[in-house]
matplotlib code that plots the C-alpha trace (Angstrom):
import matplotlib.pyplot as plt

x = [-21.1, -22.1, -20.3, -21.9, -25.4, -25.0, -23.8, -26.7, -29.3, -28.0, -27.9, -31.7, -32.9, -31.5, -34.4, -33.3, -33.7, -30.4, -30.3, -32.5, -33.0, -35.0, -37.4, -40.2, -43.0, -45.0, -42.3, -42.1, -42.5, -45.6, -45.0, -42.1, -41.8, -39.2, -37.2, -37.6, -34.7, -36.0, -38.4, -37.4, -39.2, -36.8, -34.4, -31.4, -32.4, -32.8, -29.4, -27.8, -29.2, -27.9, -24.4, -24.5, -25.2, -23.0, -25.7, -25.3, -25.0, -28.2, -30.6, -33.7, -35.8, -39.6, -42.1, -45.1, -48.6, -48.2, -45.4, -42.6, -39.6, -39.1, -35.5, -35.3, -32.3, -33.9, -36.9, -37.3, -40.1, -43.0, -43.0, -39.4, -39.6, -40.3, -37.2, -35.0, -36.0, -35.5, -32.0, -30.9, -32.0, -30.3, -27.1, -27.6, -27.4, -30.6, -32.5, -34.9, -37.9, -37.2, -40.1, -41.1, -43.6, -45.4, -45.3, -49.0, -48.9, -45.7, -46.1, -42.7, -39.0, -37.1, -33.6, -32.1, -28.9, -25.6, -24.0, -20.8, -20.3, -16.6, -16.1, -12.3, -11.9, -10.7, -7.3, -4.8, -3.0, -4.9, -2.9, -3.6, -3.9, -5.6, -9.0, -11.8, -13.8, -16.5, -17.0, -14.1, -15.4, -17.4, -21.0, -19.8, -17.1, -19.6, -22.2, -19.6, -18.6, -22.3, -22.4, -19.4, -20.8, -24.1, -22.3, -20.4, -23.6, -23.2, -25.3, -29.1, -30.0, -30.3, -27.4, -28.0, -24.4, -25.7, -23.2, -25.2, -25.4, -26.4, -23.5, -20.9, -22.3, -22.1, -18.4, -17.6, -19.2, -17.2, -13.9, -14.5, -15.4, -12.5, -9.8, -10.9, -10.3, -12.1, -12.3, -9.2, -8.7, -6.9, -10.0, -12.1, -9.7, -9.6, -13.3, -13.6, -11.2, -13.0, -16.0, -14.4, -14.3, -18.0, -19.0, -16.9, -17.8, -21.5, -21.5, -23.3, -24.7, -27.6, -30.4, -33.0, -36.4, -37.8, -41.3, -41.5, -39.3, -37.2, -33.6, -32.2, -28.8, -28.7, -25.8, -26.2, -23.5, -25.5, -29.1, -31.4, -34.8, -37.4, -40.6, -41.8, -45.3, -45.9, -44.6, -44.1, -40.6, -39.0, -35.2, -33.1, -29.4, -28.8, -25.7, -27.1, -30.8, -31.6, -34.9, -36.5, -40.0, -41.6, -44.8, -47.2, -50.3, -53.3, -54.0, -56.1, -53.5, -50.7, -52.5, -53.2, -49.6, -48.3, -51.1, -50.6, -46.9, -47.6, -50.3, -48.0, -45.2, -44.2, -40.8, -39.3, -39.2, -42.2, -42.5, -40.9, -43.2, -43.1, -46.3, -46.0, -48.0, -46.8, -44.5, -44.9, -42.3, -42.7, -39.7, -39.8, -37.1, -38.2, -36.1, -35.0, -35.7, -35.6, -38.1, -38.5, -41.4, -41.4, -44.1, -43.8, -46.6, -45.1, -46.9, -50.4, -49.8, -47.9, -44.4, -43.9, -40.6, -40.2, -36.8, -36.1, -33.3, -32.4, -31.0, -27.5, -27.5, -28.8, -25.7, -26.6, -30.2, -28.9, -27.3, -30.3, -32.8, -30.6, -30.1, -33.8, -34.9, -37.3, -35.9, -32.4, -29.5, -25.8, -23.8, -21.9, -18.3, -15.1, -14.8, -12.0, -11.4, -11.7, -10.1, -10.6, -8.5, -5.8, -5.3, -5.4, -2.4, -0.6, -1.9, -2.6, -1.6, 2.0, 0.9, -1.2, 1.5, 4.4, 2.6, 1.7, 5.4, 6.6, 6.5, 8.5, 11.6, 11.8, 12.5, 12.7, 16.0, 17.5, 20.5, 22.6, 22.0, 25.5, 24.6, 26.8, 24.9, 22.4, 23.4, 21.2, 18.8, 15.7, 12.6, 9.0, 5.9, 3.0, -0.4, -2.5, -2.2, -1.5, 2.2, 2.0, 4.3, 4.7, 8.1, 9.8, 10.2, 13.8, 14.5, 13.5, 14.5, 16.8, 16.5, 16.6, 15.5, 14.2, 13.9, 11.7, 13.2, 15.3, 12.5, 11.9, 9.7, 8.1, 7.4, 3.7, 3.2, 5.4, 5.1, 8.1, 5.9, 5.1, 8.2, 6.1, 6.2, 4.3, 6.1, 4.9, 6.3, 6.6, 5.2, 2.0, 2.8, 0.4, 1.7, 1.0, 0.3, -0.2, -3.5, -3.7, -4.9, -8.4, -7.2, -4.1, -1.2, -1.5, 1.3, 3.5, 1.8, 4.1, 5.1, 7.4, 9.3, 10.8, 13.2, 16.6, 19.0, 22.7, 21.8, 25.3, 26.5, 23.5, 21.8, 18.2, 15.1, 15.6, 12.8, 13.0, 10.5, 9.9, 7.1, 5.6, 7.5, 5.8, 2.8, 4.7, 7.8, 10.9, 10.2, 6.6, 5.7, 2.1, 2.6, 5.2, 5.6, 8.6, 9.5, 12.0, 12.6, 16.2, 16.3, 19.3, 20.2, 18.1, 15.1, 13.5, 10.2, 9.6, 6.4, 5.7, 2.9, 1.0, 0.4, -2.1, 0.1, -1.7, 0.3, 0.4, 3.3, 6.1, 9.6, 11.3, 14.4, 16.6, 17.9, 21.4, 23.3, 26.5, 24.7, 22.7, 25.8, 27.5, 24.5, 23.6, 26.7, 24.9, 24.3, 20.6, 19.7, 16.8, 15.2, 13.5, 10.6, 7.7, 5.1, 1.8, -0.5, -3.3, -1.1, 0.0, -3.7, -4.5, -1.6, -2.8, -6.4, -5.5, -3.6, -6.4, -4.3, -6.3, -5.6, -7.5, -8.0, -7.8, -11.1, -9.7, -8.0, -6.8, -3.2, -0.7, 2.4, 5.8, 6.5, 3.2, 3.9, 7.3, 5.8, 3.4, 6.3, 8.5, 5.9, 5.0, 8.2, 10.6, 14.0, 14.1, 17.2, 17.8, 19.9, 20.9]
y = [20.7, 22.8, 20.6, 17.5, 19.1, 20.2, 16.7, 15.0, 17.3, 17.1, 13.4, 13.3, 15.7, 17.6, 20.0, 21.2, 24.9, 26.4, 29.9, 33.0, 32.6, 29.4, 31.2, 32.6, 35.0, 32.1, 31.6, 27.8, 26.2, 24.0, 20.3, 21.2, 22.0, 24.1, 22.2, 24.4, 23.9, 26.4, 29.3, 32.5, 35.6, 38.1, 38.5, 38.8, 35.5, 33.9, 35.0, 33.8, 30.3, 30.5, 31.5, 28.8, 26.0, 27.6, 27.6, 31.1, 29.8, 27.7, 29.6, 31.4, 33.3, 33.5, 35.6, 33.6, 34.8, 34.2, 36.8, 34.2, 33.8, 30.3, 29.4, 27.1, 25.3, 24.6, 23.1, 19.5, 17.5, 16.8, 13.1, 12.7, 15.0, 12.4, 10.2, 13.3, 14.7, 11.3, 10.9, 14.4, 14.1, 10.7, 12.3, 15.2, 17.7, 19.4, 19.7, 16.9, 19.2, 20.3, 19.9, 20.5, 23.3, 24.0, 27.7, 28.3, 30.7, 32.5, 36.2, 37.1, 36.2, 38.2, 37.1, 34.9, 32.7, 34.5, 32.7, 34.8, 34.1, 33.4, 31.7, 31.5, 35.2, 35.8, 37.3, 35.0, 37.8, 40.2, 42.9, 43.2, 47.0, 47.0, 48.5, 46.1, 44.6, 42.1, 41.0, 38.6, 36.9, 33.7, 33.4, 31.9, 34.6, 37.5, 35.8, 35.4, 39.1, 39.9, 37.8, 39.6, 43.0, 42.1, 40.9, 44.2, 46.2, 47.6, 45.3, 45.0, 43.0, 39.3, 36.9, 36.2, 36.5, 39.2, 42.1, 45.2, 48.8, 47.7, 45.3, 47.7, 50.6, 48.6, 47.7, 51.4, 52.5, 49.9, 50.8, 54.5, 54.0, 51.6, 52.8, 56.2, 54.8, 53.4, 49.5, 47.6, 43.8, 43.6, 45.2, 42.3, 39.8, 41.8, 41.9, 38.1, 37.7, 40.4, 38.1, 34.6, 34.5, 35.3, 32.8, 30.1, 30.9, 31.2, 28.2, 30.3, 28.1, 27.8, 25.6, 24.2, 24.2, 21.1, 21.4, 25.0, 24.6, 27.6, 28.3, 30.7, 31.4, 30.4, 30.6, 26.8, 26.6, 29.1, 28.9, 27.2, 25.6, 27.4, 25.9, 23.3, 22.4, 20.7, 23.0, 25.8, 26.3, 29.0, 29.5, 32.0, 33.0, 33.9, 35.9, 38.3, 38.0, 37.0, 35.2, 33.1, 31.7, 29.8, 28.1, 27.1, 29.4, 29.7, 32.9, 34.6, 33.9, 35.1, 38.4, 38.9, 38.3, 41.0, 43.4, 42.9, 43.6, 46.9, 47.9, 47.3, 49.4, 52.4, 53.0, 56.2, 54.7, 53.6, 49.9, 48.4, 46.2, 44.0, 42.4, 40.1, 37.1, 34.3, 36.4, 39.1, 40.9, 43.3, 44.8, 47.2, 49.1, 50.5, 52.3, 49.2, 46.3, 45.2, 42.8, 41.0, 38.8, 36.9, 34.6, 32.4, 30.4, 26.9, 23.6, 24.9, 26.9, 29.9, 29.3, 32.2, 33.1, 35.8, 37.1, 39.8, 41.1, 44.0, 47.0, 46.3, 43.0, 44.3, 43.0, 39.4, 40.3, 41.7, 38.3, 36.2, 38.3, 38.6, 34.8, 34.0, 32.4, 29.9, 26.5, 25.2, 27.7, 26.9, 26.7, 29.8, 29.1, 30.8, 29.7, 27.2, 28.3, 31.5, 34.9, 35.8, 32.8, 33.8, 37.1, 35.1, 33.2, 36.5, 37.9, 34.9, 31.5, 32.1, 33.2, 30.0, 27.8, 29.3, 29.9, 26.2, 25.4, 28.3, 27.0, 23.8, 26.0, 27.6, 26.6, 28.3, 29.7, 28.1, 29.3, 26.2, 26.1, 27.2, 30.6, 33.5, 36.1, 36.6, 36.0, 38.8, 41.4, 43.3, 45.0, 44.1, 45.7, 44.1, 44.0, 42.7, 42.2, 38.5, 39.0, 38.6, 40.9, 41.7, 41.8, 41.1, 37.5, 38.2, 39.1, 35.5, 33.5, 30.6, 31.2, 28.1, 30.1, 33.6, 36.1, 39.2, 41.7, 38.9, 36.4, 33.2, 33.5, 31.4, 32.0, 31.5, 32.8, 33.9, 35.2, 35.5, 37.2, 40.2, 39.9, 39.7, 37.4, 37.0, 36.0, 35.6, 35.1, 31.4, 32.0, 34.1, 37.8, 40.7, 43.4, 47.0, 47.2, 49.5, 49.9, 50.1, 53.2, 53.1, 54.7, 54.1, 56.5, 59.4, 60.8, 63.3, 62.5, 62.6, 59.4, 58.2, 54.9, 53.1, 50.2, 49.0, 49.9, 48.9, 47.4, 46.5, 50.1, 52.3, 50.3, 51.3, 52.2, 54.7, 57.0, 58.9, 61.1, 61.4, 61.3, 59.1, 60.0, 57.5, 55.2, 52.5, 50.7, 49.6, 48.6, 49.9, 47.4, 47.9, 46.1, 48.6, 52.4, 54.7, 56.7, 59.4, 58.4, 57.2, 53.4, 51.5, 47.8, 46.6, 48.9, 46.1, 45.0, 48.1, 50.2, 53.2, 55.3, 58.4, 61.5, 59.9, 56.9, 54.4, 51.9, 52.7, 50.4, 48.0, 49.1, 46.7, 48.0, 50.9, 51.5, 50.1, 53.4, 51.9, 49.7, 52.7, 54.8, 52.2, 52.2, 55.9, 57.7, 59.3, 58.4, 58.5, 59.8, 58.9, 56.3, 53.6, 51.3, 50.0, 47.3, 49.0, 48.9, 47.4, 44.4, 43.9, 43.8, 41.3, 39.1, 39.2, 38.5, 35.6, 33.9, 34.5, 37.0, 39.5, 43.2, 46.4, 49.7, 53.1, 54.9, 58.4, 60.7, 63.1, 64.1, 63.4, 65.3, 63.8, 63.0, 61.1, 59.1, 58.2, 56.9, 54.7, 53.3, 52.8, 50.6, 48.5, 48.2, 45.3, 44.0, 40.7, 38.4, 35.6, 32.5, 30.2]
z = [-16.5, -19.5, -22.0, -20.5, -20.6, -24.3, -25.3, -23.5, -24.9, -28.5, -28.3, -27.8, -30.5, -33.5, -33.2, -29.7, -29.2, -28.1, -29.4, -29.6, -33.3, -32.7, -30.4, -32.6, -31.6, -30.2, -27.7, -27.5, -31.0, -31.6, -30.8, -28.5, -24.8, -22.9, -20.3, -17.2, -14.8, -12.2, -11.6, -9.8, -8.6, -9.8, -12.7, -10.3, -8.7, -12.2, -13.3, -10.1, -10.8, -14.4, -13.1, -10.4, -12.9, -15.6, -18.3, -19.7, -23.2, -22.9, -20.7, -21.9, -19.3, -19.9, -17.9, -16.9, -16.3, -12.5, -12.5, -12.0, -14.3, -15.9, -16.7, -19.7, -21.1, -24.5, -26.2, -27.1, -28.9, -26.5, -27.3, -26.2, -23.2, -20.6, -21.4, -21.8, -18.4, -16.7, -18.2, -17.4, -13.8, -13.4, -14.7, -12.2, -15.0, -14.0, -10.7, -9.8, -9.9, -13.5, -15.9, -19.6, -20.4, -23.7, -22.7, -23.1, -20.1, -21.0, -21.8, -23.2, -23.5, -20.9, -21.7, -24.4, -24.2, -24.2, -27.2, -26.9, -23.2, -22.6, -19.3, -19.9, -20.4, -16.8, -16.1, -14.5, -12.9, -10.5, -8.9, -5.2, -5.4, -8.8, -9.3, -8.1, -11.0, -10.2, -13.8, -13.5, -10.4, -10.2, -8.9, -5.6, -5.2, -5.7, -3.4, -0.6, -1.0, -0.6, 2.5, 4.0, 3.2, 4.8, 8.0, 8.0, 7.7, 4.2, 2.0, 2.2, -1.0, -1.7, -1.7, -5.4, -6.8, -9.2, -8.8, -9.6, -8.3, -4.8, -4.4, -5.9, -3.8, -0.7, -1.4, -2.1, 1.1, 3.0, 1.6, 2.0, 5.7, 6.4, 4.1, 2.7, -0.8, -3.8, -3.8, -4.9, -5.0, -1.6, 0.0, -1.2, 0.3, 3.5, 3.6, 3.5, 6.4, 8.4, 8.6, 8.6, 12.4, 12.8, 10.1, 11.7, 15.4, 14.7, 12.3, 9.8, 7.1, 4.7, 6.0, 3.7, 5.3, 3.5, 4.8, 3.4, 0.3, 1.3, 2.4, 5.0, 6.7, 10.3, 12.9, 13.6, 16.3, 18.4, 17.4, 19.9, 19.0, 21.1, 19.8, 17.3, 16.4, 13.0, 10.3, 12.8, 14.3, 16.3, 16.7, 18.6, 18.7, 22.4, 21.7, 19.1, 19.9, 16.3, 16.0, 13.4, 13.0, 10.1, 9.2, 6.4, 6.1, 3.9, 1.9, 4.7, 7.4, 5.2, 4.4, 8.1, 9.1, 6.8, 7.7, 11.5, 11.1, 9.3, 11.8, 14.8, 13.3, 15.3, 13.7, 12.3, 8.7, 6.8, 6.2, 3.1, 1.2, -2.0, -3.3, -6.4, -7.5, -5.4, -3.1, -0.4, 1.7, 4.6, 6.4, 9.3, 11.2, 14.5, 17.1, 18.9, 16.5, 12.9, 11.4, 8.1, 6.9, 3.6, 2.1, -1.0, -2.5, -2.8, -3.4, -2.8, 0.4, 1.7, 3.2, 5.7, 7.3, 10.0, 11.1, 13.7, 15.9, 18.2, 16.3, 17.7, 15.9, 12.6, 10.7, 11.6, 10.7, 7.3, 6.5, 7.6, 5.6, 2.6, 2.4, 2.4, -0.9, -2.3, -3.2, -2.2, -2.0, -2.1, 1.1, 2.4, 1.8, 0.6, -3.0, -3.6, -7.3, -9.3, -9.7, -6.1, -5.1, -7.6, -5.8, -2.5, -4.0, -4.2, -0.9, 1.4, 0.1, 1.0, 4.5, 5.1, 3.7, 5.6, 8.9, 9.1, 9.0, 11.2, 14.8, 14.0, 13.3, 16.7, 20.3, 23.6, 24.9, 28.0, 29.9, 29.1, 25.4, 24.6, 23.1, 24.3, 22.4, 19.5, 15.9, 14.8, 16.1, 14.9, 16.2, 16.8, 18.3, 20.2, 18.5, 21.4, 25.2, 24.8, 24.0, 20.3, 18.3, 14.6, 12.9, 9.6, 8.3, 7.4, 11.1, 12.2, 9.2, 10.1, 13.8, 16.0, 18.9, 19.6, 22.4, 22.8, 25.2, 26.6, 27.2, 25.3, 22.2, 19.5, 15.9, 15.2, 11.6, 8.7, 5.2, 2.9, 0.3, 2.6, 4.8, 7.9, 10.9, 14.2, 17.3, 20.9, 24.4, 25.2, 28.6, 28.9, 29.2, 29.4, 27.2, 26.1, 22.4, 19.5, 17.5, 13.8, 11.9, 10.6, 7.3, 5.2, 5.3, 2.8, 0.6, 2.5, 5.8, 8.9, 10.6, 13.4, 13.5, 16.4, 16.8, 18.0, 15.2, 15.6, 19.0, 20.0, 19.3, 20.2, 22.9, 23.7, 21.7, 18.9, 17.7, 14.4, 12.4, 8.7, 6.1, 3.5, 0.3, -2.0, -1.7, -3.6, -2.7, -4.6, -8.2, -7.8, -5.1, -4.0, -0.6, 0.7, 0.8, 0.8, 3.9, 4.7, 8.4, 8.8, 8.8, 10.1, 10.5, 13.4, 12.6, 10.6, 12.1, 14.1, 13.9, 11.7, 13.3, 12.3, 14.3, 16.7, 17.4, 15.2, 13.1, 9.4, 8.5, 9.5, 8.8, 6.5, 4.8, 3.6, 0.1, -0.3, -0.8, -2.1, -4.7, -5.9, -6.0, -8.2, -10.5, -10.8, -9.5, -6.6, -2.9, -1.9, 1.6, 3.8, 1.5, 3.6, 3.1, 5.2, 4.6, 4.3, 7.4, 5.4, 4.4, 8.0, 9.1, 6.3, 7.5, 11.1, 10.1, 7.8, 10.7, 13.3, 15.3, 17.3, 16.7, 17.0, 15.1, 16.8, 16.5, 17.5, 15.0, 17.7, 17.1, 19.9, 20.9, 19.9, 23.5, 23.9, 20.7, 22.0, 25.3, 23.4, 21.2, 24.2, 25.9, 22.9, 20.8, 21.6, 20.8, 18.9, 19.2, 16.9, 17.7, 14.9]

ax = plt.figure().add_subplot(projection="3d")
ax.plot(x, y, z, "-o")
ax.set_aspect("equal")
plt.show()
């Protein structure tokens, strides 16, 4: 878009203002007017608009006497401004409400064009476990991360795509609570999939309130219209108790609405208020309810939006209040392009691609199918009560039919990249299951593995103990970790749990002792590997498979852990 806009503008006038050097002390040169693409109340909102339209190299931000910020893409001769605006709007290069201003009421230049902005300077390779850096993300990516953090209860700012201290702090609090770690790229991917279900189930989307000239996020699949009278509308989400009301007011009624809200406040925190020319915000947190009121002066009257919810639904309230903005806002969606998607290619694209083809390669076992015994065996463990188990992809690769503990099973999702697969009983079975650890395994922490190694020789479930000897796998892999618990053929796909019985990994392989001996002249002992628990959770989330995290950190005895593993670990048989 930027290239088309530059070309169109330059075709009209050689005197077009495109750089800070052409903006003198009188702000807009005499005989010219600044093409104003939009006005925003805050600098963050202005920069979000600039990023959304990709006009970093053109945009100048002026502060107006009314307190608002005007975003200009350049100055053109006044006599030509009408035809220029008409053409740019027809080509959809600028919004339909863009106009040209002589700048008489502009007080100062707040921000000049970034002539050195390099939109191609984004890394093409992003390590899943690399340090999180928002500077390489697009506007839509950052805005969706803000959406996810708001729904998770960590972000309280605007959905403006401007990644500042508030956004970064919210992400850091999230990863410390969830993973006891500083943010890395895989956390951002996991965060998105943590909220995808709520966004889809609630039908969360940005609604433009055309009579008010404002936008707000609403769970459209659940929201019910309670009342409508002229400009006034009231909506309610029955599941969360989230409520909306909006109307058009005059100055007196707007002042009264904000003052009444403050006067009625009985909460434990003082009201939060913002008062600026053309905009007012009042936010209140009481013991049982959260409330937010915003008023914007638009087209000669005040557009007033009120949002409230019970405290137990404050995360939904966070998203709704954070989304509220004047003008039209972009839809809430996972960006289809950008750096975040590049790491999804590493982390998730393989899962989505492979899982869509998984079930077609399996069939149920019947007594007369000609199989005398399995062609291979492995281990798995149940992750929910619906009979869905997690194992390794290499355990089920090439299988025309599967059994879990002797009963017919079906492959429902698979990832070669992570060597993970999800399988389930063909007939509905209620199963005992393991919960995942809230925090990742730490170096040298104790763990227990379970599985069915050398099944034809050893028979039943085998339980072994060891420790995490390295947080990285073979060749520095960041999706696996090294363990000392003895791993044998058939252990693959079994759980690795910590001292309270929570899953921290999925056993995947042991080091080939003979191969290493040939290479280095020594035989390694007790060198095994497990897919990290965080990666397993990401795999399940991305495939819509329910699982849970264990809230308790209370250590269990070895015998109690063995009982949990015995109930939830299963033998997998493969028939080719």
